[in-house]
N, C-alpha and C positions, 0 to 999 in steps of 0.2 A: 432441524436443529440449527440454531443460530450460532455461528462461530465468528468471533472478533479477533483479528490479528492486529497487534499494535507493534509497528516497526519503529525503531529509534536510530539505527545506524545508517550511514550514507550508502549510496548504491554500490560504490566500489571502494576498495581499501580493506574492508572486512567482508566476510561472507554471511553475516547474520541476516541482513535483509534478503539476500539471495536464498538462504535456507528457509526463511519464513515464507517466501513466495513459492518455493518448491513444494512446501507442505500445503499451502493454500490451494495450489493448482491440483495437487494430488487428491486432496479432499474433494474438490469439485469434480474430479474425474471419477472417483470411486463412490461418491455419495451424492447422487443427483439432487436429492432433497435438501442438501446443506445450503444454508444461506450464509455466504462468506462476505465479510466486510474487512477491508484492509484500511487501517488508520495510520497515516504517516506523521510522525512527530520528530522534533529535533532535526538532525541532519538527514533523516529519512525523507523529508519533504522533497529532496532533490531526486529521489527515485522516480517521481512523476514528471520530471522535466522532459519536455518533448525534444526530439532530435538527437537522442543519444546515439553515438556512432562508436561501436566497439569493434576490435579486430575480429576477423573471421575465426571461428572456433571458440570465442570468448562469450560468456553469457551476456545478455543485454536486459537490464532490469526494466526498461521501458516496455520492451516486448512482453516480458513476463507479466507486468502489471496489466497490459492490454488483454492478455489471456485471462487473468482473474476477472477483469472488468466485464468480459462477455457474459458472465453468469453472476457476478457480484458487484460490489461497490468499492470505490477507491476514494478515500477522503483524506484531506490534509489539514493539519493544525494551522489555523490562520495566524495565530501569534508567532508560530515557528516560521511560517512563510515570511511574515513582516520582518522578523529579526534577521533573516538571511537575504532580504531584498528580492524574494521570489514573487513574481507577479502572476496573476491568474492566467493571463494570456500566454505565459511560458509553459503552461501545463499541457500534458498530453490530453487528447480528447477523452472525455468521460470522467476524468478526475475532477474533484471539486473541493473548494475551500470549505472548512468546517469550523466547529467551535468546541470548547471544552464542555459546554452544556450538552451538545450532541454526543460527544464521546461518553459522557456520564450516562446518558440515556441508553446508548448502545451497550455499555458495560453492564448496566443493570438488567437489560433485556436479554443478554447473551446467555446461551447455555454453557459456552466455553470461551475463555479469554486466554489467548496465547500472546506472550510478549517476547519480541526478539530485539 
């Protein structure tokens, strides 16, 4: 089963991206055959910024994305990156710039699309 997660909110300040990633990680844990893709749009592109340093006991979105990336894919909207001045070299390892065309294809191919 192909599952596409589209995240829109920043990594911190709201918990929508956090909750979306919690679900993505749990699906990967419970359903080994699931193909999970996380597509970051709008302020969610900052979720993939490398070097996030959060206080002990506080969730870290970069670490969560790395967990998803081990079995799935992490893509970022290139237009959203450009609008926010986020460069490819600032991204965590394994995350990559993408396009609206690729998101469209992923959406059409997915069995489920979840938007956070």
